[in-house]
N, C-alpha and C positions, 0 to 999 in steps of 0.2 A: 286252503289247499296250497301246498308248495308246488311250484312249477316243476314239471318233470316227474311227478309221482302219479300213480294211477289212483283214481277214485273208485274204490271197491264198494262204496255205499250206493244209495239210490241216486241215479243221475238226475232225477226230477227235482231233488232237493237242492242241489248245488248248481246244476246247469253246466258243470265242468267235466262231464264224463268224457270218456275216450272219443266218442263220436262227435264231440262238440268243440274240438280244438281249433277249427278254422277261424272263428272270430278272434281268438287270442293271437293267432299268427298275423291277422290283419292289423291289430292294434299295437303289437309289439314294436314295429318300426316307428310308428308315430310317437309312442311313449319314449323310445330311445332318442328320437330327434328333439323332443321337448326337453328331456333331461340335459342334452348337450347344449341347447340354447340357454337354459338357466345357468348351467355351470360356466359357460363362456361369458355370460353377462356379469357374473360375480368376480371375474378376474380382470376387470378393466383397468384402464390407466386414468390419468387425470381428467379425461373427457367424460368418463362415466362415474367417477366417484364423487363428483360435485366440488372438488377442490379447484381453486384457480391459482395460477402462479403468483407468488408474492416474493419480491426481491428488491433490495434497495441498498443505500449507503447510510452509514451512521457517522455523524460528525459531532465533535465535542468542541464547542466554541469556535466553529468554522473549520476545524481541522479533522481529518479522518480519524476515527477511533480504531486503533489497531488490534484490539483484543476484546473479548467478552461474548455476550449472547443477548438475544432479544426473545421476548415471550409475548405473544398476543393472547390476551385473556378476553373471552367473550363478554360483551357489555350488554347484560340483560336489560338495563335501563333504556337501551336504544333498540331493543327488540331482538338481540342475538341470543337465542336459546341453545346454541350449540354446546355440546359436552366436550368438544375437542379444544385442546390448548396447543396451537401451533408454536414451534420454537425454531430458532436458528442460531448458529454460531457466527460471530463476527470474524471475518478473515483479517489478516495483517494489512490488507488494502482497504479495510473499512466496509466491506460488502457483507451482506447476509442474504440468506434464502430460507424461507420457512419450510419446515417439514411437519407433516401431520400424519400420525400413524405409520411412519416409515416412508411416506410418499411426499413428493414435492407439492407444495401449495397449501392452501387453507380454505375452509368453507367461507362463502360470502357472508358479510355482515359486519357490524361495528365491533371494534375491539379497543380495550385499554391496552396500551403498549408499555411493557416494562423493559428496562435496559439494565444489564449487569456487566460492569467492567471493573474488575479488581486489579489495581496496580501491582499487587503481589505476584500476579501471573506474568507480568512483563519480564521479571528477572528469570523466570523459568521457561521462557519461550512460549507462553500460553498454557503450559501444563499446570495443574494445581501444585502448590508448593509441597515439598517433602514433609515439612512440619506445618500443619495447618495453622494459619494465622487469621485473626479477625479480618474481614474484608476491608480494604482501603479503597473505597469507591473513588473512581476517577471523575465521576460526574456527581451532580447533586443527588443525595440519597432519595429524594422524592420519586425518582424514576424507578425505584426498586419495589414499590408497593402499589397494589391496585387502587387503594383508597387515596393515594397521594400523587400519582402520576397525572400529568396534564396532557400526555400524549394520547390521542384518540384517532383511530384510522378506520375508514370503511373499506373493507376488502370487496372489490367488485370485479366482474368479468371485464377484461379489456381496459385495465386502468391506464391512465395517461403516464408517459415517461416521468419518473421522479415522484410518482404519487406515494410511494412507500419509503421514501427517504426520511430518515429520522434526524432531528436536530436536538441535541441535549446541551446543557450548560453545566458549569461547575457549581 
């Protein structure tokens, strides 16, 4: 039965006849409150989505890397079964901050870390070149593949300062 319509059939079959609306009126506020709690829980911030803040610096042979991006790939071999792949851009100051599903942070667990820093973007101020060129990696190419990178980091709640700093070489 649709709410607000009258039941012209037998009241004993449905129990929703005109004379039996009081129980519905008692339950409706409770149902509405429950719906609001569920809706509010789904719109949370980093405290409710399970992501923890991940930010750090990227250095190349001891000097800040001024361009590029980092990508954290879940390491299933170390128990991370997450389907999320957090990424972050490297600023001109060598800083990065991970974003997952449009929100700051990453799910806890072990990750293989990839770094992408193309020297071709330095000439364009960090933007992709107008005429695409093959990448000219500023660091060793091993950092661009999941099977070849030796960077591995565990994302944890309340990490120590510098825990997410990345050091790459040429």
